[in-house]
N, C-alpha and C positions, 0 to 999 in steps of 0.2 A: 648287316642289320639284324638285330634280334627279332624273333617272330613276335607277333601280337600276343600269342599265348605266353611266351616267356616273360614279356613285359608285365602282363596281367598277373601272373603267378608271383613274380618278384615283388610287385607292388602289394599284393595280398599278404605275402610273408612279412613285408616291412610294417604294414599297418598292424598286423597281429602282434608283432614284436613290440611296437610302440604302445599298443593298447595294454599289454601286460596281462597277467592272469585275471580271471573273472570276467573277461570280455568274450563275446561270441567268436568262435573260431570259424574262419571262412573256408568253405569247401566248394569245389567245382565238380558238378555231377553231370555227366553226359547222358541224354535221353533222346529217344525218337518221338516222344509225345504220343506213343501208341497207347491203347487202352490197357495193355499189359504192364504199363508203367504205373498203374494205379496205386500200389503201396507207397511209391515215392510221392505221388500227389497228395495222398491222404496224410502222410507224415508231415508234409509241409503245411497243408491247409489247417490241420488240427493242432499245429504248434508242437509236434513231438520233437522235431529237430531243435527248435528254440529251447524247449525244456531241457535238452541235453547240452545247451550252450553252444549250439552250432548254427552258423549262418550259411545256409545252403543256397547256392546259385545254380539253377538248372540251365544247361546249355544245350540247345537243340541241334541234333545232327540228322541228316536224312537217311543214314544207315549206321548200324553198329560198327561196321568195318572201319568207318572213318574215325571212330573213337579210339582205335587201338594205338595209333601213333602218339597222340597227346596223353593217353593213359600211360603208355610205356615211359614217357619222359617225366611224368608227374605233373604235367600241365592240367590234366584231369585227375581228380582223386578217386572218383567212382564212376563206373559206367555199367551198362547192362546190354545184353543182347545174346544172340545165338552163338554157339561154338562153331568152329569151322576149321578147315585145314589151314587157313591163313593165320589163325590164332597160334597154332603150334609152330608154324614157320616163323612167326614174329618172335615168339619166345626163344627159338633157336638163334635168332639174331640179337639176343640179349635185350629184347623188349620186356621190361619187368612188369608183370601183372600176376594177379591171383584170382581164381574163381572162389568166391567166399560165401555165396548163398544162392538159394533158388530165386527165380524170377517168374518162370512159367512152366507148368507141367501139363501133359495131357492125361490127367488122372481120370478114372472111370466117371462118366457123365460130363467130363470136361474136355470133350474132343473139339477144341477150338481150331484144330487143323483137320483137314479131311481130304481123302482121295475123291475126286469128282470125275465124271465122264459125261461127254456131250449127250444131251437127251435123245437126239435122233439115233445115235448109235445104240442106246439102250432100247429105245422103242422098236427099232428094226430087228433087234436080236443079234446084231453084229458083235456087240460086246455083252457077254453074259457073266464073265468073271475076269479077274485081273490077268489071267493067262491069255485073254483075247486081245490084250493091248500090244502084242508083238508088232513092231514096225510102225506103230502109231505115234503121233506127236503128243508128247507129255510135257506140260509146262512145269518148270521148277523155278523158284525165285532167283537162284544164282548157282553157279558151279562151285563145288567145294564147300558147301555149307551143310548144316544138319538136315535140311530138307532133302538134299540129294541122297543122303544116306537113307532117309525114311522112304523115299520112292523106291530105292533099291530093295529095302527090307520088305516093303509091301509087294513088290513084283515077285520076290522070291516065293511068296505064298502061292503065287500062280505059276510057279515053275520057270520064271523069267528073272533077268537082272536088268539093271538100268542100261546095260549094253545092248539089250534086245529091243529098246524103244528109241525113238528120235527125240532127245531132250530139246526143249525150247525154253530158253532162259528169259523169263519175263517177271517183272515185279508184280506183286499180287494185284494191284488195281488194274493192271493191263490184262488180267485174265478175263475181265468182264467183256471188253470188246472182242478179245480173241475168240471167246466162245460164240459171241453173236455173229461173227463173220466166218466161222468155221476154220479159223486159223490154228486151233488146237483141238485135240481129241479127248484129252484127259489132263488132270493136273493135281498137284498138291497145293491146296489153297488154304488160306487162313481167314478167320472172321475179322472184320465184318463182310469181307468180299464174298465168302461162302453164301451168306444170307442174300446178298444182292443178286448173285447169279441164280440161286434157287428161285427167288421172286421173279426174275426175268424169264424163267422157264427154259433157259438154254442148256442147262446141265443138271445132272442129278448127283446128289451126295451119296456116294457108294458106301463109304465106311469112314468113321472118325478114327483119328490116330489113337484115341483112347481104346479103341477095339483092336487095332492092328498092333500097337506097341503100348500097352497100358503104362502110364506114368513116365512116358518118354520125357526126358529133360530137354525142352526146346530152347529155353533161354535162362541165363544165369546173371548174377550180379558180380561185377569185377571190382577189385581194388587195385590201384597202382601199387607196385612194390614199394615205392618211395613213401606213399601214404601209410601203408601197413607197417613199415619198419620204423619210420621217423615220427609218426604220430599215432601210436597204437591206442592211446586213450581215446582220441577222437574217433578212431576206426571202430572201437568197441561201442562207443556211444551212438555213432551213426547206425550201427547194426541194430542196437536196441530199439531205436526209434523206428527203423524200417520194419522190423519184425512185429513191433507193437501195431503198426499200421496194417501189416499183412494179416494179422489176426482180426482186425476190424473188417477187412475185405472178406476174410473167410466166413465170418459171422453172417455177412450179407448174402452169401451164396447158398442156394438150395437147388439140388439136382442140376447143377451146372449153369444156373442163371441167377442174376442179381434180383432175387425176389425174397430173400430172407430178412432177418432183423437188421434194420438200419440201411437197407438197400437204397431207399430214396436219397439219403444223404450221400452215399457213395456215388450214386449216379450224378448227383448235382456237382460233386467234385470232378468227376470224369468229364462232364460237359464243359466245365470251366477250364480244365487243364489240357485235355487231350484234343486231337484234331477231329474227333467225332463230336459234333455239337448237338445232335438230336438225341434227347433222352430215350426216345422210343427204341432207337437202335441198340443202346446199351441194355435195355430191358429184354430185347428179343434175341440177341445173339448168344451163342454158347460161350461161356467164359473160360479162360484158363484157370488153373488151380494154383494157389499160392500156399506153399507149405508153411504152417503156423510156427514152425521152429527153424525155418530157413534151410532145411536139409536138401541136399542135392542128390539126385539119382546118379551116383558115380558109375554104376554099371552101364547105364545108358550112354554116358559120355565115352566109356571105353568101347562100346559097340560101334559108335560113330568113328572113334579114333581108328579102330581096326579097319573100317571101310576106307578111310582116308589113306591108311598105309597100304592096303591091298591094291588100291587104285593109283598108287604112287604119287599121291598128292602131298604126302609127308614121308620123311624117311624113318620115322619112329624113334628118333633120338630124344625127343621131348615127350614124356609120358603124361597121362592124365594125373597120376598121383603127384607128379612134380608141380602141377599148377593149382591143384585143389587144396584149399586151406579153410576148413570149417571151424577153426578155433574161435573166430569172432562170433559166428552164429551160436556156437555152444555157450559162450560166455553170456550172450544176450538172452538166450533161452533160460539159462539158469538164473539170471538176474530177474527176469520177468515172471518166472515160475511156470508151472504146467498150464497148458492151454485148455480151456473148457469152452467149447463152441456154444454160443447162445442158442437156446431152443426157439424154434419158429412158433409164432402164435397159432393157436388152433382156429 
């Protein structure tokens, strides 16, 4: 029996063919509905996709990892998420996909990820620096993802590696009860969980990733190889709409928070589309940075790739340069023209 996804995609292709030119082109886009998906939400809400002749259907997944298989087969056209060892291993198995644009960076003042340490360990003086985490339980969202590289990178600043601590693999929301019951000693956590933990008083934010590794490329936008090759015009138009929306988001950011021009409208879109329904949360948390030209920090991807290789999670046969294709972002940027950030009101 064909899968649900194959039936859906076949039906979509047939409808598009029967409709002929001049009709909206259907696209399937995988998202987790996290706040970092905001450029996708803005492009949809403000009609940027429709203006490009695209009919975009958002399909929710509970993790980016689960998007890779349907993306590789072309059942999804677009997806977004963090890079990982699994990505390179999937491409090695002929799963066709490309990294085509930015999704989230830890730019200066945009440390939406941070190293945290249990408050009683800080107060007692047991942990005074990252070097004091040796042998302690450190929460990471999953093995083999970019967060595990970041933990290793941060620990090296204290003379340790990830092999010197006891990794505990927990999804970010689980960090809240784990700190409360003393189940973990430290973590790499992401907003809005960081703010929730700080408010509870169970852990301290020690350093943002924007301080530890400025401009680290946490998440990216992916295209299916099939979409990029067989529908390049729609791929370019999708990117133009996405970068146009990313520029709106960038305008609304000031010192890492949604308090700049148009922030109220962006927050209203976030509360409608994302799983965070409280506008006050969106105003208070530190936001990720969206590159207004869609550019990716390829050097950061290569650093993470090297970690995956050294820890034998990949064999290195698939390189970063093989999967990165910024031609769509380049075309969209040239089409839109230079970005000029809106000035904040005095």
